MARKOL-22267 format. One record per residue (C-alpha): residue in one letter; residue number from 1; x negated, y, z negated. Coordinates in Angstrom, 3 decimals, decimal comma, always signed. Last residue first. Example, Ala and Ser with C-alpha at 12.3 -4.5 7.8 and 13.67 -1.06 7.14 Angstrom:
2
rec r: s&k: 2&east: -13,670&north: -1,060&up: -7,140
rec r: a&k: 1&east: -12,300&north: -4,500&up: -7,800
END
This chain:
276
rec r: x&k: 276&east: -10,684&north: +4,048&up: +12,239
rec r: x&k: 275&east: -10,496&north: +7,820&up: +12,743
rec r: x&k: 274&east: -7,188&north: +7,685&up: +14,630
rec r: x&k: 273&east: -5,442&north: +5,654&up: +11,901
rec r: x&k: 272&east: -6,799&north: +7,955&up: +9,168
rec r: x&k: 271&east: -5,468&north: +11,005&up: +11,031
rec r: x&k: 270&east: -2,037&north: +9,420&up: +11,458
rec r: x&k: 269&east: -1,909&north: +8,560&up: +7,731
rec r: x&k: 268&east: -2,742&north: +12,140&up: +6,713
rec r: x&k: 267&east: -0,108&north: +13,543&up: +9,060
rec r: x&k: 266&east: +2,547&north: +11,015&up: +8,011
rec r: x&k: 265&east: +1,935&north: +11,549&up: +4,288
rec r: x&k: 264&east: +2,158&north: +15,337&up: +4,652
rec r: x&k: 263&east: +5,335&north: +14,963&up: +6,713
rec r: x&k: 262&east: +6,967&north: +12,698&up: +4,133
rec r: x&k: 261&east: +6,005&north: +14,989&up: +1,249
rec r: x&k: 260&east: +7,434&north: +18,115&up: +2,879
rec r: x&k: 259&east: +10,569&north: +16,261&up: +3,999
rec r: x&k: 258&east: +11,178&north: +14,922&up: +0,456
rec r: x&k: 257&east: +10,582&north: +18,420&up: -0,988
rec r: x&k: 256&east: +13,034&north: +20,101&up: +1,412
rec r: x&k: 255&east: +15,900&north: +17,701&up: +2,109
rec r: x&k: 254&east: +17,405&north: +15,809&up: -0,857
rec r: x&k: 253&east: +17,015&north: +18,785&up: -3,199
rec r: x&k: 252&east: +18,953&north: +20,951&up: -0,734
rec r: x&k: 251&east: +21,774&north: +18,376&up: -0,760
rec r: x&k: 250&east: +21,972&north: +18,150&up: -4,551
rec r: x&k: 249&east: +21,907&north: +21,929&up: -4,776
rec r: x&k: 248&east: +24,864&north: +22,567&up: -2,440
rec r: x&k: 247&east: +26,814&north: +19,816&up: -0,633
rec r: x&k: 246&east: +27,134&north: +17,655&up: -3,776
rec r: x&k: 245&east: +29,374&north: +20,302&up: -5,454
rec r: x&k: 244&east: +29,097&north: +20,034&up: -9,256
rec r: x&k: 243&east: +26,212&north: +22,525&up: -9,273
rec r: x&k: 242&east: +28,477&north: +24,997&up: -7,443
rec r: x&k: 241&east: +31,253&north: +24,694&up: -10,050
rec r: x&k: 240&east: +28,844&north: +24,918&up: -12,997
rec r: x&k: 239&east: +27,186&north: +28,002&up: -11,478
rec r: x&k: 238&east: +30,511&north: +29,773&up: -10,890
rec r: x&k: 237&east: +31,610&north: +28,959&up: -14,451
rec r: x&k: 236&east: +28,453&north: +30,551&up: -15,876
rec r: x&k: 235&east: +28,665&north: +33,606&up: -13,635
rec r: x&k: 234&east: +32,278&north: +34,221&up: -14,708
rec r: x&k: 233&east: +31,363&north: +33,866&up: -18,397
rec r: x&k: 232&east: +28,761&north: +36,630&up: -18,368
rec r: x&k: 231&east: +25,107&north: +36,930&up: -17,316
rec r: x&k: 230&east: +23,052&north: +37,139&up: -20,520
rec r: x&k: 229&east: +25,502&north: +36,016&up: -23,227
rec r: x&k: 228&east: +27,261&north: +33,551&up: -20,926
rec r: x&k: 227&east: +23,943&north: +32,095&up: -19,747
rec r: x&k: 226&east: +22,549&north: +31,634&up: -23,277
rec r: x&k: 225&east: +25,825&north: +30,266&up: -24,611
rec r: x&k: 224&east: +25,918&north: +27,609&up: -21,907
rec r: x&k: 223&east: +22,213&north: +26,830&up: -22,398
rec r: x&k: 222&east: +22,647&north: +26,154&up: -26,139
rec r: x&k: 221&east: +25,928&north: +24,281&up: -25,824
rec r: x&k: 220&east: +24,524&north: +21,896&up: -23,204
rec r: x&k: 219&east: +26,610&north: +21,984&up: -20,004
rec r: x&k: 218&east: +23,987&north: +23,873&up: -18,033
rec r: x&k: 217&east: +21,359&north: +21,172&up: -18,629
rec r: x&k: 216&east: +23,714&north: +18,403&up: -17,455
rec r: x&k: 215&east: +24,514&north: +20,515&up: -14,383
rec r: x&k: 214&east: +20,805&north: +21,051&up: -13,726
rec r: x&k: 213&east: +20,165&north: +17,317&up: -13,999
rec r: x&k: 212&east: +23,006&north: +16,383&up: -11,660
rec r: x&k: 211&east: +22,343&north: +19,117&up: -9,113
rec r: x&k: 210&east: +18,593&north: +18,613&up: -8,857
rec r: x&k: 209&east: +16,217&north: +21,582&up: -8,634
rec r: x&k: 208&east: +13,097&north: +20,802&up: -6,565
rec r: x&k: 207&east: +13,900&north: +23,337&up: -3,838
rec r: x&k: 206&east: +13,647&north: +26,180&up: -6,395
rec r: x&k: 205&east: +13,835&north: +29,557&up: -4,627
rec r: x&k: 204&east: +10,907&north: +31,780&up: -3,653
rec r: x&k: 203&east: +9,561&north: +29,062&up: -1,341
rec r: x&k: 202&east: +6,003&north: +28,479&up: -0,109
rec r: x&k: 201&east: +4,720&north: +26,180&up: +2,639
rec r: x&k: 200&east: +1,047&north: +25,449&up: +3,358
rec r: x&k: 199&east: -0,077&north: +22,722&up: +5,791
rec r: x&k: 198&east: +0,827&north: +24,215&up: +9,197
rec r: x&k: 197&east: +0,017&north: +27,648&up: +7,741
rec r: x&k: 196&east: +1,690&north: +30,307&up: +5,604
rec r: x&k: 195&east: +5,246&north: +29,029&up: +6,226
rec r: x&k: 194&east: +7,155&north: +31,559&up: +4,166
rec r: x&k: 193&east: +10,316&north: +31,251&up: +2,076
rec r: x&k: 192&east: +12,843&north: +33,500&up: +0,282
rec r: x&k: 191&east: +11,990&north: +37,007&up: +1,513
rec r: x&k: 190&east: +13,961&north: +39,616&up: -0,416
rec r: x&k: 189&east: +16,462&north: +41,890&up: +1,271
rec r: x&k: 188&east: +15,662&north: +45,604&up: +1,012
rec r: x&k: 187&east: +18,170&north: +47,691&up: -0,942
rec r: x&k: 186&east: +21,120&north: +49,828&up: +0,191
rec r: x&k: 185&east: +23,786&north: +47,575&up: -1,395
rec r: x&k: 184&east: +27,125&north: +47,265&up: +0,455
rec r: x&k: 183&east: +25,607&north: +45,135&up: +3,224
rec r: x&k: 182&east: +24,341&north: +42,534&up: +0,722
rec r: x&k: 181&east: +23,103&north: +39,617&up: +2,809
rec r: x&k: 180&east: +21,931&north: +36,617&up: +0,828
rec r: x&k: 179&east: +18,180&north: +36,127&up: +0,408
rec r: x&k: 178&east: +15,956&north: +35,522&up: +3,408
rec r: x&k: 177&east: +14,531&north: +32,475&up: +5,179
rec r: x&k: 176&east: +11,601&north: +31,090&up: +7,141
rec r: x&k: 175&east: +9,204&north: +34,046&up: +7,356
rec r: x&k: 174&east: +6,237&north: +33,052&up: +9,517
rec r: x&k: 173&east: +2,468&north: +32,888&up: +8,969
rec r: x&k: 172&east: -0,311&north: +32,873&up: +11,584
rec r: x&k: 171&east: -2,488&north: +34,643&up: +9,029
rec r: x&k: 170&east: -3,164&north: +37,615&up: +11,313
rec r: x&k: 169&east: +0,480&north: +37,584&up: +12,418
rec r: x&k: 168&east: +1,650&north: +37,902&up: +8,797
rec r: x&k: 167&east: -0,880&north: +40,664&up: +8,191
rec r: x&k: 166&east: +0,445&north: +42,568&up: +11,192
rec r: x&k: 165&east: +4,068&north: +41,985&up: +10,155
rec r: x&k: 164&east: +3,531&north: +43,410&up: +6,667
rec r: x&k: 163&east: +6,761&north: +42,276&up: +4,990
rec r: x&k: 162&east: +8,675&north: +44,914&up: +3,052
rec r: x&k: 161&east: +10,010&north: +42,583&up: +0,338
rec r: x&k: 160&east: +8,781&north: +39,916&up: -2,088
rec r: x&k: 159&east: +10,776&north: +39,753&up: -5,306
rec r: x&k: 158&east: +10,596&north: +39,828&up: -9,087
rec r: x&k: 157&east: +13,041&north: +39,070&up: -11,919
rec r: x&k: 156&east: +13,725&north: +35,578&up: -10,657
rec r: x&k: 155&east: +15,983&north: +32,536&up: -10,886
rec r: x&k: 154&east: +17,415&north: +31,192&up: -7,634
rec r: x&k: 153&east: +18,780&north: +27,658&up: -7,430
rec r: x&k: 152&east: +19,516&north: +26,811&up: -3,817
rec r: x&k: 151&east: +22,361&north: +26,859&up: -1,310
rec r: x&k: 150&east: +22,162&north: +26,646&up: +2,475
rec r: x&k: 149&east: +23,382&north: +29,253&up: +4,950
rec r: x&k: 148&east: +23,156&north: +27,946&up: +7,569
rec r: x&k: 147&east: +23,026&north: +24,190&up: +6,967
rec r: x&k: 146&east: +19,826&north: +22,309&up: +6,161
rec r: x&k: 145&east: +19,329&north: +19,218&up: +8,342
rec r: x&k: 144&east: +15,653&north: +20,023&up: +9,124
rec r: x&k: 143&east: +14,167&north: +22,465&up: +6,623
rec r: x&k: 142&east: +10,791&north: +20,664&up: +6,549
rec r: x&k: 141&east: +10,779&north: +20,658&up: +10,371
rec r: x&k: 140&east: +11,098&north: +24,473&up: +10,611
rec r: x&k: 139&east: +13,003&north: +25,446&up: +13,797
rec r: x&k: 138&east: +15,981&north: +26,949&up: +11,915
rec r: x&k: 137&east: +13,501&north: +28,631&up: +9,587
rec r: x&k: 136&east: +11,709&north: +30,277&up: +12,505
rec r: x&k: 135&east: +15,076&north: +31,654&up: +13,713
rec r: x&k: 134&east: +15,605&north: +32,946&up: +10,166
rec r: x&k: 133&east: +17,548&north: +30,840&up: +7,676
rec r: x&k: 132&east: +19,886&north: +32,461&up: +5,167
rec r: x&k: 131&east: +20,041&north: +31,567&up: +1,483
rec r: x&k: 130&east: +23,296&north: +31,207&up: -0,454
rec r: x&k: 129&east: +23,005&north: +31,325&up: -4,263
rec r: x&k: 128&east: +23,191&north: +28,961&up: -7,214
rec r: x&k: 127&east: +22,418&north: +31,371&up: -9,997
rec r: x&k: 126&east: +20,124&north: +34,129&up: -11,154
rec r: x&k: 125&east: +18,723&north: +37,213&up: -9,496
rec r: x&k: 124&east: +17,676&north: +39,460&up: -12,368
rec r: x&k: 123&east: +18,383&north: +43,171&up: -12,011
rec r: x&k: 122&east: +16,606&north: +46,169&up: -10,491
rec r: x&k: 121&east: +14,035&north: +43,700&up: -9,183
rec r: x&k: 120&east: +10,397&north: +43,969&up: -10,139
rec r: x&k: 119&east: +8,018&north: +44,292&up: -7,209
rec r: x&k: 118&east: +5,857&north: +42,241&up: -4,855
rec r: x&k: 117&east: +5,333&north: +44,105&up: -1,579
rec r: x&k: 116&east: +4,325&north: +42,276&up: +1,588
rec r: x&k: 115&east: +1,932&north: +39,786&up: +3,174
rec r: x&k: 114&east: -1,078&north: +40,736&up: +1,074
rec r: x&k: 113&east: -2,596&north: +37,274&up: +0,706
rec r: x&k: 112&east: -2,852&north: +37,601&up: -3,078
rec r: x&k: 111&east: +0,608&north: +39,141&up: -3,424
rec r: x&k: 110&east: +2,318&north: +36,417&up: -1,381
rec r: x&k: 109&east: +0,266&north: +33,773&up: -3,198
rec r: x&k: 108&east: +1,389&north: +35,048&up: -6,594
rec r: x&k: 107&east: +5,033&north: +35,421&up: -5,552
rec r: x&k: 106&east: +5,214&north: +31,935&up: -4,030
rec r: x&k: 105&east: +3,515&north: +30,489&up: -7,141
rec r: x&k: 104&east: +6,170&north: +32,110&up: -9,332
rec r: x&k: 103&east: +8,880&north: +30,604&up: -7,061
rec r: x&k: 102&east: +7,430&north: +27,338&up: -5,644
rec r: x&k: 101&east: +4,253&north: +26,568&up: -3,694
rec r: x&k: 100&east: +3,998&north: +23,422&up: -1,530
rec r: x&k: 99&east: +0,435&north: +22,632&up: -0,463
rec r: x&k: 98&east: -1,041&north: +20,118&up: +1,999
rec r: x&k: 97&east: -4,816&north: +19,646&up: +2,260
rec r: x&k: 96&east: -6,116&north: +18,888&up: +5,751
rec r: x&k: 95&east: -8,306&north: +15,981&up: +6,821
rec r: x&k: 94&east: -10,038&north: +17,281&up: +9,958
rec r: x&k: 93&east: -11,743&north: +20,071&up: +8,045
rec r: x&k: 92&east: -12,469&north: +23,514&up: +9,531
rec r: x&k: 91&east: -9,662&north: +25,975&up: +8,821
rec r: x&k: 90&east: -8,038&north: +23,651&up: +6,282
rec r: x&k: 89&east: -10,998&north: +23,995&up: +3,931
rec r: x&k: 88&east: -10,732&north: +27,789&up: +4,076
rec r: x&k: 87&east: -7,043&north: +27,667&up: +3,091
rec r: x&k: 86&east: -7,803&north: +25,285&up: +0,202
rec r: x&k: 85&east: -10,753&north: +27,372&up: -0,988
rec r: x&k: 84&east: -8,715&north: +30,586&up: -0,885
rec r: x&k: 83&east: -5,898&north: +28,988&up: -2,922
rec r: x&k: 82&east: -8,393&north: +27,583&up: -5,462
rec r: x&k: 81&east: -10,144&north: +30,942&up: -5,786
rec r: x&k: 80&east: -6,695&north: +32,471&up: -6,333
rec r: x&k: 79&east: -6,014&north: +30,129&up: -9,254
rec r: x&k: 78&east: -9,443&north: +30,803&up: -10,752
rec r: x&k: 77&east: -8,880&north: +34,565&up: -10,470
rec r: x&k: 76&east: -5,537&north: +34,194&up: -12,316
rec r: x&k: 75&east: -6,541&north: +31,783&up: -15,078
rec r: x&k: 74&east: -8,440&north: +34,398&up: -17,093
rec r: x&k: 73&east: -5,371&north: +36,666&up: -17,508
rec r: x&k: 72&east: -6,356&north: +40,249&up: -16,669
rec r: x&k: 71&east: -3,091&north: +40,877&up: -14,841
rec r: x&k: 70&east: -1,865&north: +41,783&up: -11,364
rec r: x&k: 69&east: +1,910&north: +41,344&up: -10,872
rec r: x&k: 68&east: +3,432&north: +37,848&up: -10,943
rec r: x&k: 67&east: +5,319&north: +38,667&up: -14,159
rec r: x&k: 66&east: +6,794&north: +36,101&up: -16,494
rec r: x&k: 65&east: +8,208&north: +32,594&up: -16,271
rec r: x&k: 64&east: +7,168&north: +29,685&up: -14,099
rec r: x&k: 63&east: +7,476&north: +28,059&up: -10,700
rec r: x&k: 62&east: +5,304&north: +25,161&up: -9,704
rec r: x&k: 61&east: +2,323&north: +24,538&up: -7,423
rec r: x&k: 60&east: +2,568&north: +21,206&up: -5,597
rec r: x&k: 59&east: -0,637&north: +19,902&up: -4,035
rec r: x&k: 58&east: -1,200&north: +17,006&up: -1,625
rec r: x&k: 57&east: -4,332&north: +15,105&up: -0,607
rec r: x&k: 56&east: -6,508&north: +15,721&up: -3,656
rec r: x&k: 55&east: -10,292&north: +16,159&up: -3,911
rec r: x&k: 54&east: -10,157&north: +19,911&up: -3,331
rec r: x&k: 53&east: -10,588&north: +20,768&up: -6,995
rec r: x&k: 52&east: -7,739&north: +21,250&up: -9,414
rec r: x&k: 51&east: -7,108&north: +24,276&up: -11,632
rec r: x&k: 50&east: -6,938&north: +24,464&up: -15,428
rec r: x&k: 49&east: -6,852&north: +27,666&up: -17,487
rec r: x&k: 48&east: -5,154&north: +25,911&up: -20,420
rec r: x&k: 47&east: -1,876&north: +27,822&up: -20,754
rec r: x&k: 46&east: -1,796&north: +29,314&up: -17,262
rec r: x&k: 45&east: -2,923&north: +26,425&up: -15,068
rec r: x&k: 44&east: -1,800&north: +23,313&up: -16,954
rec r: x&k: 43&east: -3,059&north: +20,907&up: -14,288
rec r: x&k: 42&east: -1,110&north: +17,686&up: -13,703
rec r: x&k: 41&east: -2,652&north: +14,617&up: -12,065
rec r: x&k: 40&east: -0,623&north: +12,229&up: -9,902
rec r: x&k: 39&east: -1,905&north: +9,037&up: -8,271
rec r: x&k: 38&east: +0,811&north: +8,304&up: -5,753
rec r: x&k: 37&east: +1,557&north: +4,923&up: -4,155
rec r: x&k: 36&east: +3,260&north: +4,489&up: -0,810
rec r: x&k: 35&east: +6,426&north: +2,858&up: +0,504
rec r: x&k: 34&east: +7,738&north: +6,162&up: +1,921
rec r: x&k: 33&east: +11,126&north: +6,083&up: +0,150
rec r: x&k: 32&east: +9,715&north: +4,399&up: -2,970
rec r: x&k: 31&east: +6,819&north: +6,803&up: -3,458
rec r: x&k: 30&east: +9,085&north: +9,711&up: -2,500
rec r: x&k: 29&east: +11,477&north: +8,913&up: -5,376
rec r: x&k: 28&east: +8,679&north: +9,000&up: -7,945
rec r: x&k: 27&east: +7,467&north: +12,318&up: -6,522
rec r: x&k: 26&east: +10,994&north: +13,741&up: -6,595
rec r: x&k: 25&east: +11,394&north: +12,854&up: -10,286
rec r: x&k: 24&east: +8,020&north: +14,395&up: -11,129
rec r: x&k: 23&east: +9,021&north: +17,663&up: -9,443
rec r: x&k: 22&east: +12,416&north: +17,712&up: -11,195
rec r: x&k: 21&east: +10,889&north: +17,150&up: -14,639
rec r: x&k: 20&east: +8,364&north: +19,918&up: -13,948
rec r: x&k: 19&east: +11,082&north: +22,378&up: -12,997
rec r: x&k: 18&east: +13,561&north: +21,757&up: -15,833
rec r: x&k: 17&east: +12,279&north: +24,218&up: -18,390
rec r: x&k: 16&east: +10,336&north: +24,674&up: -21,621
rec r: x&k: 15&east: +7,587&north: +27,342&up: -21,459
rec r: x&k: 14&east: +4,122&north: +25,782&up: -21,894
rec r: x&k: 13&east: +2,705&north: +28,405&up: -19,463
rec r: x&k: 12&east: +5,172&north: +27,233&up: -16,790
rec r: x&k: 11&east: +2,521&north: +27,400&up: -14,070
rec r: x&k: 10&east: +1,992&north: +23,624&up: -13,778
rec r: x&k: 9&east: -0,196&north: +22,832&up: -10,766
rec r: x&k: 8&east: +0,698&north: +19,297&up: -9,679
rec r: x&k: 7&east: -2,194&north: +17,519&up: -7,964
rec r: x&k: 6&east: -1,428&north: +14,496&up: -5,781
rec r: x&k: 5&east: -3,781&north: +11,730&up: -4,694
rec r: x&k: 4&east: -2,371&north: +9,404&up: -2,058
rec r: x&k: 3&east: -2,427&north: +5,596&up: -2,015
rec r: x&k: 2&east: -1,455&north: +3,422&up: +0,953
rec r: x&k: 1&east: +0,000&north: +0,000&up: +0,000
END
């Protein structure tokens, strides 16, 4: 059975949440679906200043709480050195490194590569929300089978807007989707996913979120009260209803991360077959 080494970069800073559970669940599922074996190592980036080397095949960099704006945290330059090293490796190496970056990681990489403006939102975007595909997103293999719009868990106080088209072209990057349209609000729409390179995909939303687990989490007394207190009862009931619908979060979860992993496995396997 083929074995692949996977590094999970945990950016939750020891903050409790559902993201890491969802990532691990999808990795276990992908092993079975693709009939492969994964050796998975987790790196606690922010809390323990850990970053992986380039001796892995696939990398998943998680979401996390807090600000993605410049800081003097010791982990930040090490994280960006890793991103630069991975991108540089892929420029010349035959065996590429595949990276999926989620939410907080999306914001950090977007700022580091200078593709647009990272700023604090006027209010938190939170919920199960519609996301609109661009023409590039409709042609993106990892997004294959997603409807227009599709639904995803969105939870952020920051956003990427005002894309620098010249910088995007210089990188060979493309915007894959945007946040919901708000014609009555005179504010820039946030970018929700970017294909930075053939091997590097980043999403502002949470493609790893699972409907069943998130619903179970939302129905706990503690989380229910937390959401109602912060966002109101209507928002809470809307989220529960959408999480209960198998065509929203559950469907998105079944498409994006599984497709990303399958394509990475196929590309690495094809290269090994050719080189034999």
